[in-house]
N, C-alpha and C positions, 0 to 999 in steps of 0.2 A: 400609666400617663407620664410619669417620671421618665420611663425609657423612651417615651415616643419622643417628647422635650430633646435629650440626648441627639435624638435622631434627627430630630430637625435643627436643633443645634448643628451639627456635622453638614447638612445640605446649608445653613445661610452661613457659614464658614468656608465652607467649600462647593461655594456657587458652581455652576456651569463655565460662569465667567470669568469668575477668578482662577479657575483649572486651565481654561486656554490663554490666561497669561501667565501661568506659573511657569517660575524656574527650576532648576535644575536642583536647586538647595532647598527649594520649597518643595522639592516634593520629595527626596531622601539625603538627609546630611546627620552624621553622625553626630549624635550629643544632643541635635535639636528636635525639642519634643512637640512642636507645632509645624511638625512637615504631614504633608497628605498622608504618606506611607504612615508614619506613628497614629494618626489618629485612624487606620484601618487597625494596627494589628494591637494598639492599645487601649486609647481610649471610645474604640466600639468594639472591646473585645467580648462584653456582658448577652451581646448577641450571638456570639460564636466564634469561638478562638479561630485565625490563620497562622497561631504563633508555630514558628521549627526550631531548631537547634538554635543555639546562641551562637551569638558572632555574625559576621557578614554575610556566611552564607546562605542563611534565613533571608537576608533581604535581597540577595537575585530573584527571589520568587515576583519582586516587583519589577522585574525586567532590566534595570538599572538601581545600581546601588552607591552608596558611598561608601567608599572600601578604606582609603586612606592607605595606599602601599599596598596593603596585604595580598597574599594571593592564596587559592582555594583549591584544595584538593578535592576535584567531586568528579563523578563521573566521566569517563573519557568521551562518552556519546553525546553529553553536554557540554557544550563549546562556549568561552565564552571569550570578549577582549576587553581591555584594560591599559588606563594610563595610569598615572603615578597615583589618582585621587578615585575614579569613577570606572567602576567594572560592570558592564552588560553582556545579556546574552543575547548572542551571535540568532536564535531560530525567531527572536521578537524584535530584533532590531536590524532586521535582513539590510547587508548596502550600508548600513551606516559608516565612516571613516573616521570618528570620532564623537565621544562621548555628547556632544551636542546635538551630532546628527542622529545619533541612537536615541536620545532623549525627546527629540523632535516626532520619531517614528512612532515610539510607545506614550508618548501626551496624544499622539492623533488617535492613539488605538482606544487611549482612557474614557477620551469626549466622545469617540463614538460610542459605548459602551452606557458611558452615561443619556446622550440621546437617545438610545435604544430602548433602554431602562425607563425614560422619562417617556416614553411613549409607546411603553408596555408591548414592544416588537423581540419576544424574547426569541427568536429563530437566527435576528441577527447577532443577536449576541454569543449566540451559539459558532458561529462562522468566525467570532473574529480571533485571533491565533494570539492567544493569550495565555498563560495561566490559570485552570479552571479554578481554582481555588481564591485564587485573586477577584477574576473578572466580575464571578457571581458574586462576590463579599462589596465589591464594588455596584455592581448593579442593586444590589439587594437595598442598600442605602441609598441609591436615589430615586426609588420608587413610593409613591403615595401612601402615605402610613395608615391613612384613613380604608386603602383598597389596595392591599397586597396581594400581589400575583407572582412572588418569587421567595419560598421559603426559606429560613436562614440556618440550612445545614450545606457544607461546603466539602465536606469530606468523600474524595471518588467515591473511596471503599466504600460507605456509608450508601450512598447514593446509587451505588451498582446493586448492594443488598434491598433497598428499597423497591428499587426496578423489578428483580427476580421477586422478591416475596409477595408484591404488591400486585401485580400485572405480569408475571410469569412470562415476561420478554426484558431484554436490554434495552432500555428505554435511553434516550440521549437528554441531556439535563434540562434543555429546554422543553422536551415535551412530558416530562416527569413533572416540573411545575405546573405545566397546563393542565394534566389529568388531575392534576391535586388541588388547583385554584381554581380554575376556570368556571366561568359562571358562581363563584362565592362571592363576596363582597364583606371581607374579613378585614379588621382593623390590625392592628400589629399584634396586640394582647389577645386578641380572636384567634390569629392566626400560631400565635404558639402554642396555645393552649389547646386546638383543639389541630393541629397538624405537625409541626416540628417537634413539640413535646414528645406522643406519643409515639413517633415516629424513631426519635432517638432511643426512646426507653426501651425499644423494640428491637431498634437493628444496630444501634450504636453503642449501649452500653459497656460494651465489653471493648470498646473499642478505644484508642489515646484518644486526649481531648487534644492533642493538638496533630497538626500533618507531620509526617517526615517530607521534610520542605524537599531533598533530594529526589527522593523518588517519585514527588509533584513536581516537581521538573521534569523529570526526565520523561514520566508518563506524557507529561503536556506539551514536550517538543513538537509543534506544529499539530498537534493533536491527531494524530495520523491512526488513522484504523487498520485493524489487523485485517481485515476482508474488507476491500472496496473493488466497487464497478465502474468504470468508466463508460457511460453510456451516452448516445446519440445517433445522429446521421450520419451518413456516407462520408469520408472528408473532411469530417469535424479532427482530427489531431488524434485520435484516440490511443492507437497504439504509439504514434509518436513520443505522446504526453509518459507512456509505461515508463519509458527512462528518465524522465523528471520526477516520477511519484518513487521511482527504486530508487536513486541516487537521494532526494530527499528522507527515504525512510534509513538512508546508510549516512545520514547527517552531513551529506557533500556540500559545500556551497561554490557552484560553478555557475560561472557566467556563459564562456561560448560554448556552442552545439559541438564543436569539434572536439574541446576536453570532455566533456560532458559523455559525447558517444565513445570517448578512448578509457575513461573513468570505467563506463557502465561494462565495457570488453573486457576491463581485467577482473571486473568482478564476477563476469561471467564464466570466465578461465578459471579463477580461482573455486568456482563451486558455489558461491554466495547466491549469484541468481540462475534461472534455470525457466525458461521460454519453451512451452509448448502452446498447440491451437488445437483446439475440439471438433472434432465433425461427427457426422453420423457413424460412422465406422468406431470411433473411438468409445473404450470401456475402462472399467473397473480394474480391469486386466494390465492397461497399459499405464493407469493412474496409480493405483495402489498396489495389488500385487497378483501374480497371476500364473497358471502353469505353462512352462513354454515349453518345447521341443528340444534336447541336447542329444545330439547325435554322438555316438562313441566314437570318439577320433581316435582310438587305438585301433579298432578293427575296422575301419572306414572302407567299405566295398558294396557292391551290390546286395548282400545279405545284413549289411548292419543294421542293427537294433536301434532303435531311434527311444531314447530315454525319457523322462519327463521332471522338470524339477519345479521348485518355486521360483519364481524371479520376479524382485522389487520394479514396482514402478517410480516413476519418477518424482509425485509427492512424498510419497515413503523414503526414496532414498535422502531427498533434500531434508526431512523430519529426522532421519537417522544422524544426519550430517548436522545439523543444527543443535544437537545434542550430544556432541562427540565432546569427550574431554578432551583436555591441554595433553594429548600421548605423547611431544615432547618435554613436558615437563616431568608427568608422570617416568616414564624410561631413565631420565635424567636423576631424579631422586632414587629410584630403588638402583640404578648404579653406585650413587653416592653411597648410599648407605651399605650395597658390597664390599667398596672400596674401603670404608672408614671400620665397617665393625669386622669385614674378615682378612681379605688379600690384605690390606695394611696392617694387619698383626698376622701374615704366616699365616691365614687359614683359607682354604679355597672354602666357597659357599656351595652349601649340597642342594641338590636339584633332588633326582630321584635313582635309584638303582645304583649307587656309589659312581653317580657321573654327578659332576662339579665344574663349578665356574672359577676358573684360577687365574685370569687377567682381563682386564676390559681395556680395549684399544681404542686409543686417539687417532682421528684424521688432522689431515693439516693442519686446520681449524682449533686444534686442540678441544675437538668436542668428540664425545663417545661415542664409536661408530659398528664396535662389535663385542660379542662376547667371546673369549678362548675355554673351550670345554677340558676340562680335567679330571683327574679322578680316575675312573674303570676307560676312560677313551684316553689311546694314547696315542693314536694319529693325531694331523690339526686339523680341528673341527672349529670352526666358530658359527657364532647366530649373531646376521646380520639386522642390524637396529631398523632399514628400511622394510625388510621381511617381517619382524616384530610388529610393526607398526600397518599393516596392510591386513595383518590377518586377523590381531588380536581384539579389536572387536567384535568381528565375527565369534570367537571364543565366547567372548563376553555376553553376547547376546544368543548364543545357544547354539549356533550354526556349525559352530564347529564342536561333535560332539567327542571324536579319537583324533589319533594322528592322521589317519587316512583322510582328511577331510582336508587337509593344507595342501592345498593343490603345488605345483611345481611352476615356479614362475615363466619359464619358457617350455616350447613345445618338449615331449619326454616322453619316452615307453613306459615311464613308470606312471600311476595315478596318484601319485602321491608328491612331495616334495622331500629329495632326498635325507634329509634331515628333519622330518617331521616329527620324528620321535623326540625329539632333543627340544625342537621349538614347542611342543606340547607340553613339557616338563616346564617348560621356562613359562609358560603363558600361566600355569598355575598357581604358579612360585607370585611371577608378576601380578595375578587380581588377588591373591590373598594378600602382599604387600598394599593394594589399593583400598583392599578392604580396613585393612589395619588403619590404614592413614586416610579413612572417606572424608573426614572434614575438610582435611586438604586440598583433594581432587575432586572435592563435590563441586557441583557445578549451579554456581548462585546467580543471580539475575543481572551482575552489574557483568559477569564474566560472555554472559552470551551476547553475541552476534548477531543479527540480523539474517533470516535468509528468506529469498523472495522467490516465489513462482507466479511468473507472467500467464494467464490464460488469457489468448486470444481467440474472439468469438465463443465467449465464452458459453455462448447459449443456441451456438448451433450442436451441442451433441447433446445425449440423453444424461442430462443432469443429476436425476436421480439415481441412475444406473452407474452413472462414472464415478458420484461421489460414496454412493450406500452410507456405510455408517460415519463418513465423514460430515455428515451433514449436521450430526450430536458435536463430535469434534471439535468441529472450527469455531466452534461459538465460542468469542472469546472467555467466560467465565467456565469453561470447560477445560480451558488448555492446560497444559500440565505446566506446574509452579502457582498456578493460584488453587485457592482453600476449596474450590470446587470441581478439581481436577476428573476427569473421567480417563478412562483407558479401558480399550475393548478386546476382545481376542479378534484376530484377522481368521477368515474363513479356511483359506489355503493353508497358509504356516499356522496356524495355530497360536502366534505368537501374540503379546499382548503388546496396544499400541495407541498411543495418544500423539496428539500434536502440541509441541510444543510452544511459548508462548512468544517466541520468537521466529516464528516464520508468517510471513505476511501474505497474502494472498492478493494479487491485484489482476482482474478480465476488465475483458472490454466486449462492448455488446452494440451491435448495431442492429438499430431500433427499427430500419427500413425494410429490416429482411423479413419478408413473409414468408419465407419458407420456414421459418422455425415456429415453434410453439413457443408460449412466456415461459420465463423460468418457474422452475418449482418453487410455489408459495414457503415449504418450508426455509430453502435454499437464499430466498430473497427475502427472508426476515432477518439474517444474521450475516448479509450484508451492507454494508453504505453504497449509494451509488452518485456516483457525482456527474452532473450532466453536461454536455459538452457540446454547445451548439455552432452554427456559425460564426466565424469572426471576422466581418468582413475587415476592421482597422488593421487586418494583414496585408489588405490588397492595396495595389497602385491606384493614384486617381488619376492616373495620364500614362498609359500604356498606347504610345499613338494615336494620343487624344481621345481615349476610350476610358471610361470612369469604372473601374473592374469594382470597387464599393456598389454604386447604384446598380450595375449591372445586376452582380447579387443579390444584392436588398429586392429588387424589381423580381426576378425569377422564388426568389423563396415566399415573397408575399403571394403569389398567385396559387406557389405549390400548394401552400398552408389553408387557403381559401378554398381550393378545389377539393384537396386531402387533407393532409393534417399538418401538423409542427415536425413529426417523427422523421418525413420524408424528404424535409427540406436537402439543399443540396449543402455539402461543405466546402469552406474555403479552403481546404488544403486542392481541390482542383486546380486551384488558380496561383496559388503559391509557384514559384517560379516562372511565371508568365511573364517576358520581357516585349514581346513585340507583338505585331499581327499574324504571323505566321505559327508563332506559339500556342496563341488565343484561339485560331483555328482548329491548330489540332486537339486541341482540349474538347473544343464543341464536338467536332466531328468522331472522336475516338474517345470519350467520354460522358458528356453530358449528354448528347440525343441517343444515345444506348440508355443512358439511368432514367430518361423520360419514356420513354418507348417501354420501359420493364415498369413504371411507377404507373402509368396511364392505359396497358395494357392494349398496347398501338394503336389507342385513338389518338390521332392525329390531329384532329377538330380541336382537343384538348390542349395538346402538345403545341401548336399552334398559337393558341390565345396565351397561352405559358409565356410565349418568346416575340409576344404580342407584335403576331404575322410580320415577320419582318421578311419574309423571304425562304429561309432556310426550312420550312416544311410548303411545298407546291402543291398548288390543285392542279390535278393530273386531268387534262383533254382526254375525253373518250374518246378511245379508238374502237373502229370496229363496232357503233354503235345497232348495227344490223341486227345483231347478234342479242341482244338486250329487247327486242323490241315488246315481244310475250310478257318478258319476267318482269319487265316496267308498269305491266297494267294488273301485276297480280294485286292484291287488297295489303296484303300484309307485306310490300315491298316500297320502300320510298322512292316514289321516283326523282322524285328531284335530288337523290345523294352527290354528294360531292364525294370524290374519289382524291384519295392525298397520298404523297409519297416526298421523298427526304431528297431536297434537292441535290443532284448530281455531284459530287463533293471537288471535281474539278470545275465547277461553277465559278462566275468570277465573283458573286455575290460574295463568296467565304473570304474573299479578297479586299473587302471594303468594308472599311470602320462602321461606316453608318448604318452597317447590316447591324453591327453589336450595339450600338448606341439605340441605335429604335428600340431595342429589350426595352430601355428606360426613359426615354423620350415618347414621342407622342404616337407612336406605332406607324402605321400605315402612309399616315398624312405627313408627317415627317419624312419617311424613305420618298414617296413621292415628288416632295418639294424638293430633297437632296438633287434626284433626279432630272428637275426641270429646271 
């Protein structure tokens, strides 16, 4: 009961009304032991600690903090702004130009969290972009202590363990709270005794009692899932928004669409973003790896033999790039070591078979560019750093097993590089150096750049066949670098393969496409789904007197009633329509054909969707004499009406009232206009 009183004291001290009027100083201020954040972190610590490292950095988890002019060294991915007094995380106060605007945005998020907690709307809390550890701590303390619906474990690491251990799947935080507490009317003490304490003893006893705050902030930046699918009807901007999603992952905050596209193209060029489209013929061989023909170029003639080799697919190549160590740094350190320990002391660095390195050349920018060979090599032979970088990873991963596997850079009569023997010697020494200096070059999570694959029309391919064993490997908890990471042996190359935790998958899925089956259930549960429905707010309300917003609402309301919401029409069809001529082309070339597909050419229903606006014409039967016998048959509707699409050169397509009729009183309105 003592604990419950502290719980209630906080709710009384920081009522929703007081929070809504709260100043930035009342929220967070150095030295003030009665701020909102001080209560959360210190006075309510007994309910679960959210403390981090000492100092102002830990306070950044609250979105904005009083820093007193300090600057912080944090991960490059975590971007923040500051003035002389306050610092705020850009991701949680997007668009803020100063501390006051930033605080207003953050305060509104807190108000929304409190309201959602009081209304027991946990899914809403999940969607609010704010650090998990803080938002669930806030939500926990604003619930009814007599009927607890949120338990007091906030460490994401422990929550993930509970999810996998108790339910064998990766649940979202709100789903975990619901599954453990739904239907139970536990008091605060009962919840702690029956839920949180046993779970913490089982899954959290080996964890630190406090969070790594920098890691928590990094993991919660916009709460971006590793695997997500944008799904919805055609024309809702799914592919268009993949650019926004990709740039969000990469930490870019750009307003202009042109600048976004330019930045996106830049990432595509440097290999951090790749794009592919699934289709019925797409397979594992294109996505992961496969055996491909390799024509013998040396003897290319009609009798040439076709050789086969294992070729990496687009996803495997991306994963290898994502794990790529900093080769520039490795080679620089190796060259520096050779200079310091050998060349500067008048010695040559030995490779093999009396071959050595006697000099390292610099380019015009004073950077190492090549290694000059000595020892038994009397002619001028050099190993170029660019060539070293091109082949070293293949050597490291076992693809280059001897010098003959090092191919010439340009077309050549030889099947291997002219200096292949010496490069192979060099690679062995470089690998040896890397192993000895492993900690210096080991890839840590802070050094990993995000890599993204965008898969358009992900459900058009046979996803089980395309993904193969990746169905297991793409699961967040199974990614390389995590405690439960998995590696499998690939079928063609025999290589060990895992998916790095810095590889993001963004898919798009058209829900109206009836030519495809639904996604594989095993794959579906490993993705988060983002619904994208028509957004009429993007459209004009006065296109030569036509309200495009009302027009689209009317069409979609009828489609949803006759079919379902997954076959509604997206706003993107009407984006850019500025005049009647443009609207006419959209209807003739896009909307009418789409409705024909939706309704299987049932023109009576299409006419109903368009509110009998004369785009669908009731056809006068010609040559009726040929139908006399057919119309007398029992299974034939003698009153059947024949429809057709009004000819595209008819004047009705050029009349604004034709389009207004769709959202007005149908035929009566049109007839009145004609009169």
